[in-house]
Structure formats: C-alpha cells, structure tokens
Backbone as ProteinMPNN parsed JSONL, in Angstrom:
{"seq_chain_A": "XXXXXXXXXXXXXXXXXXXXXXXXXXXXXXXXXXXXXXXXXXXXXXXXXXXXXXXXXXXXXXXXXXXXXXXXXXXXXXXXXXXXXXXXXXXXXXXXXXXXXXXXXXXXXXXXXXXXXXXXXXXXXXXXXXXXXXXXXXXXX", "coords_chain_A": {"N_chain_A": [[109.821, 158.344, 215.11], [112.105, 156.807, 212.987], [112.562, 153.349, 212.165], [115.237, 152.653, 211.773], [116.526, 154.413, 213.419], [116.702, 153.314, 215.869], [119.161, 152.263, 216.266], [122.142, 153.152, 217.757], [125.261, 154.83, 217.858], [128.015, 154.323, 220.012], [130.364, 155.721, 222.432], [132.35, 153.81, 222.966], [132.726, 152.5, 220.614], [130.902, 150.59, 219.727], [127.635, 149.591, 218.539], [124.402, 150.22, 219.682], [121.278, 148.633, 219.894], [118.382, 150.0, 220.625], [115.875, 148.866, 220.914], [116.13, 146.053, 221.162], [118.191, 145.79, 222.942], [120.655, 144.866, 222.26], [124.184, 144.782, 221.569], [126.151, 145.67, 218.789], [128.852, 145.075, 216.506], [130.328, 147.668, 214.583], [131.504, 147.201, 212.072], [131.407, 144.574, 209.682], [132.685, 141.186, 209.254], [133.823, 141.08, 206.68], [134.357, 143.803, 206.124], [136.227, 144.283, 208.092], [138.254, 142.314, 207.761], [138.682, 142.241, 205.042], [138.063, 140.168, 203.338], [136.02, 137.383, 202.236], [134.184, 135.101, 204.334], [133.771, 131.691, 205.365], [131.395, 129.67, 207.24], [132.683, 128.473, 209.506], [134.99, 130.049, 209.623], [133.783, 132.464, 210.192], [132.866, 131.979, 212.779], [135.372, 131.726, 214.008], [136.303, 134.311, 213.663], [134.617, 135.668, 215.442], [135.621, 134.672, 217.857], [138.156, 135.825, 217.776], [137.475, 138.572, 217.898], [136.46, 138.594, 220.464], [138.74, 137.927, 221.936], [140.344, 140.162, 221.555], [138.944, 141.973, 222.892], [136.988, 143.653, 221.627], [135.428, 146.762, 221.562], [135.604, 146.71, 224.264], [134.606, 144.364, 225.285], [134.442, 140.837, 226.05], [132.852, 138.846, 224.839], [131.78, 138.366, 222.198], [129.749, 137.051, 219.56], [128.275, 134.907, 216.987], [125.257, 136.065, 215.479], [121.883, 135.079, 216.368], [119.151, 133.761, 214.406], [116.888, 135.47, 214.753], [118.112, 137.746, 215.858], [119.852, 138.538, 213.775], [117.972, 139.066, 211.758], [116.81, 141.294, 212.909], [118.49, 143.327, 212.234], [117.831, 144.022, 209.657], [116.261, 146.589, 208.126], [113.665, 147.777, 206.428], [113.302, 150.459, 205.375], [115.803, 151.556, 205.58], [118.965, 152.476, 204.196], [122.086, 151.405, 203.21], [125.31, 150.999, 201.801], [126.595, 148.146, 200.165], [129.393, 145.871, 199.57], [129.412, 145.721, 196.772], [128.362, 148.07, 195.932], [125.65, 148.066, 196.033], [122.372, 148.425, 197.524], [121.955, 147.651, 200.887], [119.748, 146.831, 203.493], [120.262, 148.101, 206.165], [120.867, 150.066, 209.091], [122.232, 153.378, 208.686], [124.231, 153.945, 210.494], [125.947, 151.833, 210.66], [129.077, 150.62, 209.344], [129.699, 151.176, 205.926], [130.032, 149.246, 202.808], [129.849, 146.573, 203.361], [129.249, 142.995, 203.648], [126.812, 141.243, 201.641], [125.473, 139.047, 202.641], [124.992, 137.658, 205.889], [126.272, 135.377, 208.217], [124.589, 133.286, 210.575], [124.146, 131.822, 213.844], [122.614, 129.605, 213.585], [121.909, 126.223, 212.702], [120.978, 123.478, 210.543], [119.461, 120.148, 210.225], [120.76, 118.973, 208.112], [123.32, 119.821, 208.263], [123.867, 122.36, 207.375], [124.26, 125.964, 207.471], [122.506, 128.9, 208.564], [121.977, 131.811, 206.651], [121.491, 135.354, 206.34], [120.119, 137.547, 204.012], [120.933, 140.742, 203.477], [120.115, 142.52, 201.567], [117.608, 141.733, 200.699], [116.262, 140.793, 202.948], [115.77, 138.168, 203.356], [116.1, 134.672, 204.228], [118.178, 131.754, 204.262], [119.286, 128.353, 204.329], [122.56, 127.3, 203.774], [125.472, 125.602, 202.439], [128.076, 125.194, 204.779], [130.651, 125.693, 203.951], [130.503, 127.623, 202.036], [131.758, 130.624, 200.785], [132.018, 132.954, 199.154], [130.842, 136.238, 199.071], [129.939, 136.049, 201.669], [129.675, 137.027, 205.046], [129.819, 138.176, 208.449], [128.46, 139.615, 211.44], [129.399, 140.768, 214.567], [127.721, 140.228, 217.699], [126.333, 140.915, 220.917], [124.789, 140.557, 224.138], [123.615, 143.172, 226.287], [124.924, 143.64, 229.543]], "CA_chain_A": [[111.174, 157.846, 214.973], [112.26, 155.744, 212.012], [113.059, 152.12, 212.774], [116.7, 152.62, 211.752], [117.026, 155.28, 214.485], [116.873, 152.522, 217.087], [120.584, 151.939, 216.354], [122.925, 154.312, 218.204], [126.707, 154.667, 218.008], [128.477, 154.569, 221.38], [131.763, 156.16, 222.528], [133.272, 152.677, 222.991], [132.865, 151.957, 219.27], [129.884, 149.598, 219.383], [126.325, 150.138, 218.217], [123.345, 149.69, 220.529], [119.91, 148.574, 219.394], [117.584, 150.394, 221.786], [114.685, 148.017, 221.025], [116.468, 144.697, 221.584], [119.23, 145.83, 223.956], [121.856, 144.203, 221.771], [125.337, 145.528, 221.072], [126.653, 145.182, 217.501], [130.081, 145.667, 215.99], [129.966, 148.53, 213.45], [131.99, 146.58, 210.84], [131.257, 143.128, 209.59], [133.961, 140.494, 209.061], [134.383, 141.485, 205.396], [134.909, 145.149, 206.276], [137.367, 144.229, 208.995], [139.308, 141.441, 207.25], [138.887, 142.443, 203.61], [137.837, 138.915, 202.603], [134.814, 136.643, 202.574], [134.426, 134.03, 205.306], [132.788, 130.626, 205.479], [130.772, 129.654, 208.562], [133.688, 128.212, 210.549], [135.831, 131.248, 209.712], [132.969, 133.481, 210.873], [132.935, 131.644, 214.206], [136.719, 132.059, 214.45], [136.351, 135.774, 213.713], [133.986, 136.072, 216.703], [136.592, 134.375, 218.918], [139.198, 136.863, 217.695], [136.912, 139.822, 218.416], [136.355, 138.429, 221.914], [140.086, 137.945, 222.516], [140.897, 141.527, 221.518], [138.014, 142.8, 223.671], [136.406, 144.686, 220.769], [134.478, 147.598, 222.293], [135.794, 146.482, 225.691], [133.841, 143.184, 225.698], [135.053, 139.558, 225.678], [131.844, 137.813, 224.586], [131.144, 138.509, 220.891], [129.323, 135.776, 218.991], [127.421, 134.99, 215.808], [123.864, 136.344, 215.843], [120.829, 134.106, 216.097], [118.291, 134.142, 213.281], [116.079, 136.635, 215.115], [118.996, 138.903, 216.019], [120.304, 138.971, 212.449], [116.837, 139.674, 211.062], [116.523, 142.604, 213.499], [119.331, 144.311, 211.545], [117.188, 144.384, 208.404], [115.285, 147.672, 208.283], [113.268, 148.015, 205.043], [113.468, 151.839, 204.901], [117.201, 151.992, 205.751], [119.841, 152.201, 203.061], [123.528, 151.453, 203.383], [125.891, 150.43, 200.584], [127.407, 146.958, 200.415], [130.672, 145.714, 198.87], [129.223, 145.864, 195.333], [127.686, 149.332, 195.661], [124.212, 147.831, 196.074], [121.742, 148.806, 198.786], [121.556, 146.698, 201.916], [118.796, 147.529, 204.351], [120.704, 148.222, 207.554], [120.962, 151.481, 209.48], [123.41, 154.098, 208.192], [125.238, 154.034, 211.541], [126.907, 150.758, 210.409], [130.105, 150.932, 208.346], [129.298, 150.681, 204.604], [130.879, 148.3, 202.056], [129.742, 145.304, 204.081], [128.772, 141.865, 202.87], [125.374, 141.119, 201.387], [124.965, 137.974, 203.494], [125.654, 137.434, 207.17], [126.063, 134.08, 208.847], [123.999, 133.232, 211.909], [124.551, 130.651, 214.625], [121.632, 128.539, 213.366], [122.25, 125.104, 211.835], [119.873, 122.543, 210.33], [119.787, 118.721, 210.332], [121.627, 118.605, 206.986], [124.664, 120.362, 208.486], [123.997, 123.675, 206.743], [124.092, 127.107, 208.375], [121.574, 129.916, 208.078], [122.467, 133.154, 206.333], [120.476, 136.375, 206.1], [120.422, 138.44, 202.897], [120.612, 142.1, 203.921], [119.478, 143.26, 200.481], [116.221, 141.304, 200.548], [115.647, 140.425, 204.215], [115.415, 136.756, 203.283], [116.987, 133.758, 204.931], [118.27, 130.423, 203.672], [120.358, 127.486, 204.789], [123.52, 126.989, 202.723], [126.635, 124.835, 202.86], [128.944, 125.969, 205.674], [131.903, 126.032, 203.268], [130.263, 128.744, 201.129], [132.562, 131.751, 201.223], [131.831, 134.164, 198.355], [129.835, 137.213, 199.508], [129.509, 135.733, 203.032], [130.327, 137.736, 206.135], [129.004, 138.132, 209.656], [128.603, 140.799, 212.29], [129.395, 140.371, 215.978], [126.64, 140.695, 218.563], [126.371, 140.491, 222.321], [123.729, 141.158, 224.946], [124.077, 144.069, 227.354], [124.903, 143.026, 230.874]], "C_chain_A": [[111.188, 156.719, 213.937], [112.868, 154.527, 212.691], [114.582, 152.083, 212.804], [117.298, 153.486, 212.865], [117.168, 154.549, 215.82], [118.331, 152.141, 217.301], [121.384, 153.201, 216.669], [124.392, 153.941, 218.341], [127.095, 155.052, 219.428], [129.933, 155.013, 221.394], [132.767, 154.995, 222.521], [133.374, 151.964, 221.64], [131.902, 150.849, 218.906], [128.554, 150.3, 219.144], [125.284, 149.436, 219.084], [122.017, 149.727, 219.794], [119.014, 148.836, 220.597], [116.326, 149.539, 221.962], [115.009, 146.639, 221.589], [117.477, 144.674, 222.734], [120.508, 145.142, 223.54], [122.94, 145.209, 221.423], [125.8, 144.859, 219.785], [128.001, 145.815, 217.2], [129.722, 146.489, 214.753], [130.407, 147.991, 212.1], [131.656, 145.11, 210.857], [132.629, 142.504, 209.326], [134.619, 140.896, 207.74], [135.027, 142.865, 205.496], [136.156, 145.179, 207.135], [138.54, 143.462, 208.39], [139.624, 141.656, 205.775], [138.744, 141.17, 202.797], [136.55, 138.268, 203.089], [135.168, 135.516, 203.523], [133.338, 132.965, 205.221], [132.295, 130.596, 206.927], [131.788, 129.427, 209.681], [134.641, 129.394, 210.72], [135.088, 132.387, 210.405], [132.98, 133.24, 212.377], [134.313, 131.995, 214.766], [136.893, 133.572, 214.574], [135.729, 136.279, 215.018], [134.913, 135.785, 217.888], [137.701, 135.426, 218.948], [138.688, 138.174, 218.272], [136.773, 139.755, 219.937], [137.726, 138.501, 222.58], [140.719, 139.325, 222.52], [139.997, 142.512, 222.271], [137.454, 143.96, 222.844], [135.339, 145.446, 221.548], [134.583, 147.446, 223.794], [135.093, 145.232, 226.213], [134.484, 141.887, 225.213], [134.061, 138.473, 225.238], [131.073, 138.009, 223.272], [130.823, 137.129, 220.327], [128.553, 136.017, 217.699], [125.988, 135.295, 216.257], [122.953, 135.14, 215.607], [120.053, 134.585, 214.87], [117.544, 135.424, 213.592], [116.935, 137.891, 215.257], [119.445, 139.435, 214.67], [119.174, 139.63, 211.671], [116.489, 141.047, 211.631], [117.392, 143.708, 212.897], [118.66, 144.845, 210.285], [116.071, 145.393, 208.668], [114.882, 148.105, 206.869], [113.508, 149.435, 204.53], [114.888, 152.373, 205.068], [118.003, 151.64, 204.504], [121.287, 152.431, 203.441], [124.085, 150.759, 202.137], [126.772, 149.233, 200.929], [128.673, 146.967, 199.556], [130.572, 145.971, 197.38], [128.558, 147.184, 194.95], [126.177, 149.206, 195.618], [123.666, 148.213, 197.451], [121.497, 147.573, 199.648], [120.722, 147.491, 202.908], [119.181, 147.398, 205.83], [120.889, 149.707, 207.839], [122.281, 152.091, 209.006], [124.519, 154.231, 209.234], [126.29, 152.916, 211.385], [127.865, 151.159, 209.293], [129.678, 150.342, 206.998], [130.345, 149.737, 204.007], [130.955, 146.956, 202.751], [129.327, 144.189, 203.115], [127.261, 141.898, 202.696], [124.746, 140.115, 202.339], [125.701, 137.953, 204.823], [125.263, 136.064, 207.706], [125.378, 134.268, 210.196], [124.528, 131.991, 212.618], [123.672, 129.431, 214.356], [122.142, 127.491, 212.368], [121.01, 124.235, 211.639], [120.377, 121.102, 210.395], [120.721, 118.257, 209.225], [123.039, 119.154, 207.142], [124.914, 121.683, 207.778], [123.804, 124.758, 207.796], [123.189, 128.145, 207.718], [122.285, 131.227, 207.813], [121.276, 134.056, 206.072], [120.973, 137.275, 204.979], [119.976, 139.84, 203.303], [120.09, 143.002, 202.804], [117.974, 142.988, 200.457], [115.505, 141.014, 201.869], [115.21, 138.974, 204.244], [116.457, 135.921, 204.013], [117.02, 132.435, 204.2], [119.439, 129.668, 204.29], [121.245, 127.157, 203.594], [124.675, 126.19, 203.322], [127.572, 125.719, 203.675], [130.265, 126.374, 205.03], [131.742, 127.179, 202.274], [131.007, 129.966, 201.656], [132.203, 133.035, 200.462], [130.614, 134.964, 198.806], [129.319, 136.968, 200.925], [130.336, 136.512, 204.048], [129.532, 137.452, 207.401], [129.248, 139.402, 210.437], [128.452, 140.351, 213.731], [128.272, 141.012, 216.765], [126.895, 140.196, 219.972], [125.192, 141.162, 223.02], [124.353, 142.116, 225.95], [123.999, 143.337, 228.671], [123.927, 143.724, 231.78]], "O_chain_A": [[110.38, 155.793, 214.005], [113.601, 154.654, 213.673], [115.169, 151.547, 213.744], [118.464, 153.307, 213.217], [117.694, 155.104, 216.785], [118.705, 151.736, 218.401], [121.313, 154.191, 215.941], [124.731, 152.881, 218.868], [126.555, 156.009, 219.982], [130.672, 154.71, 220.457], [133.913, 155.177, 222.111], [134.039, 150.933, 221.536], [132.07, 150.217, 217.863], [128.379, 151.463, 219.506], [125.286, 148.211, 219.204], [121.672, 150.72, 219.153], [118.899, 147.992, 221.486], [115.768, 149.495, 223.058], [114.253, 146.11, 222.403], [117.608, 143.664, 223.424], [121.363, 144.862, 224.381], [122.654, 146.341, 221.033], [125.838, 143.632, 219.695], [128.263, 146.953, 217.591], [128.895, 146.056, 213.95], [129.773, 148.277, 211.084], [131.625, 144.476, 211.911], [133.621, 143.22, 209.19], [135.84, 141.04, 207.679], [136.135, 143.065, 204.998], [137.042, 146.008, 206.927], [139.686, 143.9, 208.489], [140.706, 141.296, 205.309], [139.252, 141.095, 201.679], [136.056, 138.551, 204.181], [136.298, 135.028, 203.531], [132.159, 133.267, 205.036], [132.727, 131.406, 207.747], [131.751, 130.12, 210.698], [135.051, 129.704, 211.838], [135.694, 133.182, 211.124], [133.091, 134.183, 213.161], [134.413, 132.508, 215.88], [137.559, 134.051, 215.492], [136.249, 137.209, 215.634], [134.978, 136.581, 218.825], [138.128, 135.86, 220.018], [139.388, 138.822, 219.05], [136.951, 140.765, 220.618], [137.862, 139.071, 223.663], [141.538, 139.632, 223.387], [140.249, 143.716, 222.288], [137.445, 145.105, 223.296], [134.443, 144.836, 222.131], [133.757, 147.984, 224.532], [134.986, 145.039, 227.424], [135.01, 141.831, 224.102], [134.404, 137.291, 225.262], [129.855, 137.838, 223.237], [131.538, 136.16, 220.584], [128.221, 137.15, 217.352], [125.56, 134.826, 217.312], [123.225, 134.295, 214.754], [120.283, 135.685, 214.368], [117.558, 136.362, 212.796], [116.533, 138.972, 214.827], [119.424, 140.644, 214.439], [119.388, 140.639, 211.0], [115.932, 141.882, 210.919], [117.074, 144.889, 213.031], [118.894, 145.987, 209.89], [115.081, 145.095, 209.336], [115.679, 148.738, 206.177], [113.881, 149.609, 203.37], [115.152, 153.528, 204.731], [117.745, 150.632, 203.846], [121.664, 153.498, 203.925], [123.366, 149.997, 201.49], [127.585, 149.287, 201.853], [128.977, 147.961, 198.897], [131.551, 146.399, 196.768], [128.227, 147.399, 193.784], [125.491, 150.143, 195.208], [124.418, 148.309, 198.421], [120.912, 146.587, 199.2], [120.964, 148.677, 203.131], [118.535, 146.703, 206.615], [121.048, 150.506, 206.916], [123.306, 151.414, 208.934], [125.642, 154.596, 208.886], [127.395, 153.034, 211.913], [127.513, 151.939, 208.408], [129.336, 149.162, 206.917], [131.386, 149.469, 204.607], [131.989, 146.287, 202.734], [129.09, 144.423, 201.931], [126.536, 142.496, 203.491], [123.618, 140.306, 202.794], [126.905, 138.204, 204.872], [124.103, 135.654, 207.658], [125.566, 135.282, 210.868], [125.277, 131.207, 212.035], [123.959, 128.341, 214.85], [122.723, 127.825, 211.336], [120.099, 124.251, 212.466], [121.568, 120.862, 210.595], [121.406, 117.247, 209.382], [123.871, 118.976, 206.252], [126.066, 122.08, 207.602], [123.257, 124.508, 208.87], [123.118, 128.253, 206.494], [123.083, 131.699, 208.623], [120.209, 133.61, 205.65], [122.123, 137.715, 204.996], [118.781, 140.095, 203.456], [119.667, 144.128, 203.065], [117.172, 143.892, 200.227], [114.275, 140.991, 201.91], [114.375, 138.588, 205.063], [117.536, 136.397, 204.364], [116.032, 132.028, 203.589], [120.435, 130.255, 204.712], [120.751, 126.78, 202.531], [124.835, 126.113, 204.54], [127.831, 126.863, 203.303], [130.93, 127.294, 205.506], [132.732, 127.662, 201.725], [130.898, 130.304, 202.835], [132.097, 134.098, 201.073], [129.506, 134.438, 198.908], [128.358, 137.612, 201.345], [131.554, 136.632, 203.912], [128.666, 136.577, 207.411], [130.152, 140.173, 210.117], [127.505, 139.647, 214.08], [127.911, 142.168, 216.544], [127.579, 139.195, 220.187], [124.671, 142.181, 222.568], [125.475, 141.904, 226.41], [123.112, 142.511, 228.887], [123.778, 143.34, 232.94]]}, "name": "protein", "num_of_chains": 1, "seq": "XXXXXXXXXXXXXXXXXXXXXXXXXXXXXXXXXXXXXXXXXXXXXXXXXXXXXXXXXXXXXXXXXXXXXXXXXXXXXXXXXXXXXXXXXXXXXXXXXXXXXXXXXXXXXXXXXXXXXXXXXXXXXXXXXXXXXXXXXXXXX"}
C-alpha cells in the first residue's frame, strides 16, 4: 500500500487518515474561501467550520506541526493553486494553497507554516497572507 492510500474519503465528506486516526477537511481555506488567509483568519476559518458542523463535527481546529507534516507524502501528487505539484494524497481537493498554517507559535510571536511542495517548515509573521491557507483537522472520538 502506498503511503497516500492511508487517506480515505468518507460518506460524510471528510477524509480519514487510517494511520493517525485524524479526520481532515477535503478542501483547504483557499479552496473554500477563494482567498489567502493570515494566521488569525485561519483560526477564524476553523471556528466557522466548527459552527457549521462541517462533516457533522463541531470541533475543527488548526493542525499541530506533526499533524500538518503527516499530510506531506513524498510520492503523492496533487495540483496547487499555481498548477504546481504539492505532495498530498489525490483524495484531497486540488488547487489548494502551497502553505498551510499550524497551531504552533514561537517566542517571537510567529506561527509555523508547512510547505506542501517541499515538506519543509518555517516560522513566519502571522500577518503573512499571500499563498497561505490551512486545512481543518480533528481527532476521531
């Protein structure tokens, strides 16, 4: 089984990672809203997804560093907003953002983002918006 096959689409519209037991939203904030989001807007997007019970669940949140990195699958190819390859499973909706925000912050007040093209991570200013998105995650009950 290829590593990307660990992600399965569910009838309720969410994606399950069979290795981690996490549920993911199939679209990222960019695909859903049609615009880039800074870190605070990404957090607000998660609150909105929770209020509308996306997939039937009220507890969507930003991913941790480890959760976001678990999306990166080197042999998987999906197309991002610019037509470039991002390494996430094909079960996710294409035309997503290159970067996704995580819940992690550092002492300088920056937030961690993951680059889905390269699988790298870096702390950047929370007001950074261009090419920034996020993807909702939750644990199975």
